[in-house]
N, C-alpha and C positions, 0 to 999 in steps of 0.2 A: 504494500500500500504506500502511496506517495504522501509524504508529509507536507505541511504548509511551507516549511523551509525549502523543500525541494521545488515546490511550485514557484516560490519567490525567486529561487535560483534560476529556474527555467525562464522566467520572465525577463531576467536581466541578461541571461546568456544567449537566448535566441531572439532574433528580431521579429519573427512572426511565426504563426502556426506551421506554415509550410517548411520553414527552416528547422523548426523543432521536430517535425515528422521525419525530415531527412536525416537528422542526426540520431534520433531515437531508433530509426531503422538500421542505421550503421551500428549502433550499440547492440541491437538484437542480433545482427549478423555476427558480430564479434563474440557475443555470448555463445552462440551456436557453434561457430567454427573453433573457438578456443576451449570449448567444454568447461567454461568457467561461469561462476554465478554473476548475475547482473550487479550485485553488491560490490564485486571486485572490479568489474569492467567499467561501469558507469562513472565512478569518481575519477578513475584514471583517464578515461576518454574526455571528460569535461575539463580536467586540468590541462590536458594537451590542447583541447579546443580553445580554451582561454588564452593559452600561450600563443598559438598560431593565429588566432583570429585578430589579436591586437595589431598585428603587422600586415594582415592580408588586405590587399587592395581588391582582389577578385575572390569572392567567397564561394563561388559555384562548386569548386572542387575540394573544399575544406574537409568534407566528410571522408573523402578518399585519402587525403594527406594525413588526417588525424588517425584514421583506421590503420594506416601503414605504420605510423609511429607507435601506436598502442601495441600492435603485433610485435614490433621490435622490442618494446619494453617488456612484454610478457615473455618473449623468448629469452631475453637476457636474465629475467628473474628465475627461469626454470633451468638455467645452466648451472 
């Protein structure tokens, strides 16, 4: 269940519902592909998104770039 804090975080992290859906879909794909719980993936994804989004001029491909970085971080953790 999503808490009020998570909802507020979502409102500041995502510019609109379409962007939120795009990133939440990417999170779900990572959860499935990495066989890891959302509770592990989502905070990691959102931290990377905040980092990359602040410098991004074109945000269309952010979900791809963030997903790639999260996969790299997960792989490094498992080594």
